[in-house]
N, C-alpha and C positions, 0 to 999 in steps of 0.2 A: 366390346368388351375391348379396355381405352387402349392407350398405342406407347409401348413405350420410347422417348426418342433417348435418356441417360441418366446417369447415378452418379452418386457421388458420396463414397467415404470424408465426411470431413470433420473438424470440433464444433461450425456451429455454420450456421448460410442466413442470411440476412437479404431483402428482402425491401427494393429501398420502394418507399410508396407516391414521391416524385415523376421516379427514370422505372417502375416497373422496371428496374432491374435486380441482380442476384449477384452476393456476393458472397463465398466459397471461401470458407476461414480455416486456415491448417489442413491441408486436402490430407487425411491418415494414410502410412503404409503400412509403417510398423506403431509396438510400441511396446517399449522398453520400460519393468516395469517390477519393486521388490513387493512382496506381500509379507510382510512383521511377520509376522509364524506361519515355520512349513504346513502346510496345508495334508487337512487328516486323511488318514488309508479312506480307499473309502470314501472320500467324498466328488464332485462328480465337481459341479460346475462353480465357479464362486464368479463371486458380482465386485468389480471392481470398481471405487469410488468414478469415473470420469462418467463424465457427459458426449456421448457424443451424437448427429448426424448424420440421415441420410440426403440430400438434397436431391430428387426426380422430376423431372422436365415428362407433361405427358401429352399428350392431343389424342382430340379423337378417332377413330377408327376409318371413319365416314364424318368429314369438313360438314356435313351436309344434316348433321343427325347430331341434338344433346346427347347426350349418355350420362352414364354414373359409374362411380368405379369403388371400390376397394385396396386399400394398395396395404400388403401385412412384408412384416422384413422375423428372417431366423435367423438364427446363426448355428454354420455344422463347424463342428473343432477339426484336430485333426485325424482324430478315429474319429468320424461320420460320424460322433452321440450329436442330435438335434437340441435345444436350446430353444425356442419358442418367445417371441417376444409379447409383447401385451397392446405395443406399440401400432395404434392404426390409424392411416391418412384418411379419408375419405377426400376422393377426386370425384368434385362438378364441375361435369364438361359444358353442361344444361349455357349459359351464358359467354363462351367468350370457349372457340376450340384446339385450347390448350391453355396447359397449367400446371405449376411449378408445388409439386409438394413438401413440407419440409417434416420430418416423420424423426424423431429425438426419442433417445431408450437414453436412459440416467444413467446410464449406471455401460458394466461391458462387460460381459459375462463372458468364462478363460477355464477354459478347460487343462488344458497345459501348452506347454511353448509349442512352438509353429502355426503355420495357417491356415486362420477363422476366416470360414467365409461366408456374409453378411447376405445372405438370399430375397433380391426383392419380388413381391408376387402383388400381382392381381387377382382379385375378388369380382366374379362375374356376379350376373344377379341371381343368377342358378345358385352359388359360393360354394363355385367351383377357382380351384386357384392355381393358376399361371407362373412358373418366375417365369421373371424377367431376366433377371441380372442378376451377377451373383461378384460382389466383392471382397478382394482379397485383404487380411491388415494380419502382418504379421506378428507375431503375441511373440514374444522374449521372459521368463520370469528371473531376475537375477538370482544370485546363485546367494545361498545362506551366511557365512563368516562364520566357523568353526572357532569357539571360545575354548581355550585349556582355559586351566588354570598354575598359576603357578605356584 
């Protein structure tokens, strides 16, 4: 299985094709937001219309042997509930010993205010997943102002 070096949660990542350098734009540690209407009682996940990315650097577990792997993301709410993302990044370490993976989520899953963990896992050839990183994002929902009629 590939070896995880680092992962960063950000708004977007850019790979310069001329220099092969990575630029990580707007690293995310917290988000404050307002949902126009109160969340329905009993509703679980709310998908916020924010695009985020997880940029990762991985290497071969043995530099002499080419390998392939998949990188998957899931999000854990402050309550421990899990949101499984459909986003998967295929990692091919065949021609090169290391690679960068750019996993883009077209939304941010939100459960309740608190720390949400963006968990990065590798999947090996047998389909087994191993968690390699946990990236915290503190999410705060702004309180709705109460409107009173006079």
